[in-house]
N, C-alpha and C positions, 0 to 999 in steps of 0.2 A: 644585370651584367651589361645592359645597354644594347643599342641596336647592333646587329651583326655588321661586320665590315668585310667587304669583298675587295681584294686587291686584284685588279683586272687590267687588261689592255683591250682596246676596242675591237681589234681584229684577231685576238687570240682565240683559237678554236676551243681550247680547254676552258678558258674563262667563259666563253659563250655558252657552253653546255651548262655550267653552273648558274649563269644568269637565267637561263630558261627554267632550270629547276627551281630557283628561288621564286620566280614569277608563278610557276605552276603551284608551288606550295604556299603562295600568298604570304611570303615572308618579306617584310620591309627591311631594307639594308642600305648601308652607306657604301657608296662607290668610291674607291681610291685608285686613281690611274697610276700604273707603272709602265712607263714607255720603254718598249723593248729595244729601241734604236737610238734614242737621244742620249748624247753624252756617253756613248759606248754601251748603253743599255742600263736603265735604272734598276733592273733586276740584280745587278752586280753590286749595288751599293750596300754598305755594311749593315745599315738598319733593316733593309729588306732581307738580306741573307740570314739575319738573326731569326726572321720569321720562317723563311723557306730556304734551307741549306742547299737545295738543288738549284736555286737561282732561276726558278721557273714560275709561271703563273698557271692557275690562280692560287691564292691563299684566302681562306675564309676564316675569320675569327667569329665564332658563334658559341653561345652557351658555355663560355669559359674555355673553349677549345680553340687551338690554332690548327686548322686542317689544310692539308695540301693534297694534290692529285685529284683531278676532277671527278673521276669515277668513284673514288673513296668518299669524296665530299657528297656526291649525289646519293650514294648508299647511306651515308650518315643522315642526310635530310629525310630519306625515306623511312629510316628506323626511328630517329629521334622526334620527327615531326609527322608521324604516321597519320594523325588526325587532321593535319593541315592540308587543305587543297587536294590536288590530284594524287592518286597512287601511281607510282612510276614503275613498279614491278608487280607481276601477277602473284597471286597467293599460291598457286599450284607449283610444286617444286620443279617439275619438268618444264613448264612454261617459263618459269623464272630463269632456269638455266639457258633456255633458248634466247631469251631477251638479253641476258648477259653475254652470250656468245655473239649475237649480232652487234652489240655495243663494242665488244673487244675486237671484232673484225675491223672496226673503224679506229677506235681509240688506241689499240695496241699494234695493229698490223699495217694500217694505212697512214694515218696522220703523223706518227713519229718519224716515218721515213721521209716525209716532205716538210718537216717543220724547220723553223729558222736555224736552229743550231746545226742540223745536218746540211742544209743548203749552204750555210756560210763555210762549213768545212769543205764541202764539195767544190764550191766556187773558188776556194783558195788554190785549187790545182791548175787554174787557168790564169793567163796574164792580163788580157785587156778587158776593160769594162764591158765591151760589146760581146765578147766571147763568154764572159762570166754570166751575163744576163741570159744569153741564149742557152747556155748549159743549165742554168737554174730552171728555166721554163721546161726544157727537155726532161730534166730529172723529175721535177714535180709532176708533170703530165704522166710520165711513165709510172711513177709510184702510185698515183691515184687510179689510173686505168687498170693497172695490175690488180689492185685491191677491188675495184668496182666490178671487174669481171666475175669475181667470186661472190661479192655481196649481192649483185643482181640476181644470181642463181638462187642464193639463200632466200632473198625476199620474194622471189616467185613462189616459194613454198609457204612462207610465213605471213606475208602481208595481206591485210584487208585494206581499210582506208589508210592505216598507218603501217609502220614496220612489222608489228606483230598484232594482227587482228585489227579491231576497230577502236582501240583505246590507245592514247599516247603512252609510250613507255620510255624508259631510259635510252633505248636504242634510237628513238627519234631525236633525242637531245644531241646525240652524237652525229646523226645523219646530216642535219641542216648545216652546221658549220663546214662539214666535209664537202657538201654540194657547192657551197660558196667558194671553197678553195678550188674545187674542180673547175668552176667557171673562170676563176682567176688564172688558172694554168692552161686554159684552152682545151679542156676535155670536151669532146662532142657528146653532150648529154643525150642526144637522140639514140645513142647506142645503149642507153640504160633506161628503158621506158618505165620499169617498175620503180626504180630509184627516183626518177623524175616525177612520176605520178604522186608518190608519197610526199616528196618535197613540196610539191604544189599544194597539197592538202594541209601541210603543216604551216606553210608560210603565211596563211591568212589568219591563223589563230592569234588572238590578241597577246597572249603571253610570249609567243615567238616574235611578234612584231616589237614588243617592248624590250626584248633582249637583243635585238638586231644591232650589229656594229654601228649602223648609221644613227641609231638612237642614243649612243653613248656620249657622255660629255667630252671625251677625249677624241672623238671621231675626227679624222682629217680628210 
């Protein structure tokens, strides 16, 4: 069936999560860039919409499947490639539920509120570019801080070296892109010592370095 193909954008949080998962699972893949801003957004082109009707990233073509939604993709990689590379979910049902909860605090509650589609709709309420930019930064900062207030408390209970104990899990794959976004939106990370500590431990891992936006062929 050939090499897996990942449709990605260098700074897409959701794509970034999947890139880390592929690295940790030691799965070689082809990278195809879909620019979210050029020409009105390449995700709206007919050929891409045929792959992903939500007009979002990422899309992963693997094992004869065309998969969308980053967390569903990561869960697929965990199930279908269980013997490849690292395990991303614990075996214990209770621990697995906790990791999934941490993951969705970020992927469902924080990141979607500050993503590009929401920001563009919100910015449309204002007239001048200067006001639009200021309001975008204000909104993104509010969305992330509101979520990080709760996530920090959760991680105080669950974290060891990483989000859940001392092994990398799916929650860590969601955390790193969100910390990157927090820094972009001017969040004071000193207010979130546990999140910051875990992020620093993850940033030095080779798989996380390989998946970083700056390492992508479409990085700008």
